[in-house]
C-alpha positions in Angstrom: -3.9 -10.8 -29.7 -3.4 -7.4 -28.2 -0.3 -4.5 -29.7 3.1 -5.2 -28.1 2.9 -1.9 -26.2 1.2 1.1 -25.7 1.8 4.4 -23.7 -1.7 5.2 -21.9 -0.8 8.2 -20.5 1.8 10.6 -19.4 1.5 13.1 -16.8 3.9 15.6 -15.3 4.0 15.7 -11.4 5.2 17.4 -8.9 7.7 14.5 -8.0 8.3 13.6 -11.6 6.8 12.5 -15.0 4.3 9.6 -14.6 3.6 6.8 -17.2 1.2 4.1 -17.7 1.9 1.9 -20.3 0.6 -1.6 -21.0 2.7 -4.1 -23.0 2.8 -7.6 -24.3 5.3 -10.4 -22.3 5.0 -12.7 -24.9 7.2 -15.3 -23.0 3.9 -15.6 -20.6 1.2 -14.4 -23.4 -0.1 -11.6 -21.1 -0.5 -8.2 -20.6 1.4 -6.5 -18.5 0.6 -2.8 -16.8 3.1 -1.0 -15.7 3.4 2.6 -13.7 6.7 4.3 -13.8 7.6 7.3 -11.9 10.1 9.0 -14.2 13.0 6.1 -14.6 11.7 4.3 -11.8 9.2 1.2 -11.7 6.8 1.9 -9.2 4.1 -1.2 -10.4 4.2 -4.3 -12.5 1.2 -6.3 -12.8 3.4 -9.0 -13.3 4.4 -9.1 -9.9 1.7 -8.6 -7.1 1.9 -11.2 -4.5 3.6 -9.5 -1.9 1.3 -6.3 -2.8 -1.7 -8.7 -2.0 0.0 -10.3 1.1 -0.1 -7.1 2.7 -3.5 -6.8 2.8 -3.9 -10.4 3.4 -1.6 -10.6 6.7 -2.2 -7.1 8.1 -5.8 -8.1 7.9 -5.2 -11.7 9.2 -3.5 -10.3 12.3 -6.8 -8.9 13.5 -9.8 -10.3 14.6 -13.6 -9.3 14.8 -15.9 -7.7 11.8 -16.7 -4.1 10.8 -13.1 -3.5 10.1 -11.8 -0.1 9.1 -9.1 0.1 6.9 -6.5 3.0 5.4 -4.3 1.5 2.4 -1.6 4.1 1.4 -0.8 4.0 -2.3 -3.6 3.0 -4.7 -1.1 1.7 -7.4 -2.5 -0.7 -9.6 -5.0 -0.9 -7.1 -4.0 -4.9 -5.9 -3.8 -4.5 -2.2 -6.9 -2.6 -2.6 -8.8 -5.3 -4.0 -7.7 -7.9 -1.4 -8.6 -5.2 1.4 -12.2 -5.6 -0.2 -12.1 -9.2 -0.6 -11.9 -9.5 3.2 -15.1 -10.3 4.5 -14.7 -8.6 7.5 -14.0 -5.2 5.9 -16.8 -2.4 6.8 -15.2 0.7 5.1 -11.9 1.4 3.4 -10.0 4.5 2.2 -7.0 4.7 -0.1 -5.1 7.4 0.0 -2.9 8.5 -3.2 -0.9 11.2 -3.6 -0.9 11.3 -7.6 -4.3 12.1 -9.1 -4.0 10.6 -12.4 -3.6 7.4 -10.5 -6.8 8.0 -9.4 -8.1 9.1 -12.8 -7.1 5.8 -14.5 -9.0 3.7 -11.9 -12.2 6.0 -12.2 -12.1 5.9 -15.9 -11.7 2.0 -15.9 -8.1 2.5 -17.7 -6.7 -0.1 -15.2 -8.3 -3.4 -15.2 -9.2 -3.4 -11.2 -10.7 0.2 -11.6 -14.6 -1.0 -12.0 -13.9 -3.5 -9.1 -12.8 -0.8 -6.9 -14.9 1.7 -8.1 -18.4 0.4 -7.5 -17.8 -0.9 -3.9 -19.3 1.0 -1.9 -17.0 0.7 0.9 -13.7 2.0 -0.9 -13.2 5.7 -1.1 -10.5 7.2 -3.1 -8.8 10.4 -1.3 -6.3 12.2 -3.2 -3.6 13.6 -0.7 0.1 13.0 0.9 -0.1 9.9 2.8 2.7 11.0 4.9 1.6 14.0 5.7 -1.8 12.8 6.6 -0.1 10.3 8.8 2.1 12.9 10.8 -1.3 15.2 11.2 -4.0 14.8 14.2 -6.8 15.4 11.6 -5.9 11.9 10.0 -7.0 10.0 6.8 -10.8 10.8 7.0 -11.9 14.2 6.1 -15.7 13.8 6.8 -14.3 12.5 10.4 -11.3 14.3 11.6 -9.3 12.3 14.2 -10.9 9.0 13.0 -9.1 6.2 14.1 -9.2 2.6 12.2 -8.4 -1.2 12.6 -5.5 -1.3 10.0 -3.3 1.2 8.0 -1.4 -0.7 5.2 1.3 1.3 3.3 2.9 0.5 -0.3 4.4 3.9 -1.3 8.5 3.6 -1.2 10.6 0.8 -2.1 11.5 0.0 1.5 12.1 2.4 4.8 15.3 2.9 3.5 14.6 3.4 -0.1 12.4 6.5 -0.6 10.8 7.8 -4.2 11.1 11.4 -2.0 13.4 12.3 0.8 11.0 14.0 2.5 9.2 10.6 3.3 12.1 10.0 5.7 10.8 10.9 8.9 7.8 8.6 8.9 10.1 5.7 9.2 11.7 7.4 12.6 10.2 7.0 16.0 7.9 10.0 15.6 6.8 9.4 12.7 5.8 6.2 13.5 4.3 7.5 17.0 2.3 9.8 14.7 1.0 7.1 12.4 0.6 4.9 15.9 -2.0 7.6 16.8 -4.3 6.7 14.4 -4.8 3.1 15.1 -7.6 1.9 17.4 -6.4 0.1 20.2 -5.2 -3.9 18.8 -4.7 -2.0 15.1 -2.5 -3.1 12.8 -0.1 -1.3 10.9 1.6 -3.2 7.5 4.5 -1.9 5.3 5.2 -2.8 2.1 9.1 -3.4 1.2 10.7 -4.1 -2.0 13.7 -5.7 0.1 14.5 -8.6 2.2 13.3 -8.2 6.1 15.7 -6.0 7.9 15.8 -6.3 11.9 17.0 -2.7 12.3 13.4 -1.9 11.2 11.7 -4.5 12.6 13.8 -2.9 16.0 12.2 0.8 15.4 8.7 -0.7 15.2 9.0 -2.9 18.7 10.1 0.7 20.3 6.8 2.2 19.0 4.3 -0.8 18.9 3.5 -3.1 21.5 4.7 -6.1 18.8 6.4 -6.1 15.5 7.2 -8.6 13.1 8.6 -9.3 9.4 6.9 -11.5 6.6 8.9 -12.9 4.0 7.1 -13.3 1.1 8.8 -15.3 -1.7 7.6 -15.9 -5.3 8.9 -17.1 -8.6 9.8 -14.3 -10.8 9.1 -15.4 -14.6 11.5 -13.0 -15.8 14.4 -14.1 -14.2 13.2 -17.6 -13.9 14.3 -17.3 -10.0 12.9 -17.2 -6.7 12.4 -13.3 -5.2 11.9 -12.4 -1.6 9.9 -9.4 -0.5 8.7 -8.2 2.9 5.8 -7.1 4.7 6.4 -5.5 8.0 3.5 -5.8 10.7 3.0 -4.3 13.8 0.4 -4.3 16.3 -1.3 -1.4 18.9 -1.8 -2.9 22.7 -5.1 -4.1 23.1 -6.9 -2.4 25.8 -7.4 -5.4 27.7 -4.1 -5.4 28.1 -2.2 -3.7 31.1 0.8 -2.2 30.5 
């Protein structure tokens, strides 16, 4: 049995102190990995259902093979792993602002690190997802202007609960339009949210994309012993063979 608590790393970052810790959840008999930014919990390996659903629902809304995908936010790696489990994925770029998070995976400090780093389809890019989404060159430094079949983001707590106020513009029409320019025709944007579906944000997505909807993801919270609902927002670009 492992130690009950261990802080694996602690690093200052431009947006706050970042810590990675592992603790033993005695009631469940499992080790739990947690990432905190200051006093905020960013991710826990105890709650990964919706992070995995982001990948599965986003890619499930696509057809065809040879899919090229961007994931915004590496975290503990569960969304990226679920993307790579999809047989139609050709390439994955994972954009992560915080360099220590990438290091934890590359150094195999986190359990999913070896799975992600050994897959030749997967590349990490250290950078600001929101700035890259707003720029014309986009997410792939080796192919400026490259477009993708799916862009999946799990960074802020929700479109209205932000880790950094500078991210707010991304969730407005101009920010969503800039993001859409990096998608291929028929491509899909997926967004994770810690909150229940917000019809107002779905409306914002529909103002930019050909179609948009919210998928509630409900799972059992073993700590509180009750159901808990989070959300995956999905939006699809118009296909080439669809008239305006």
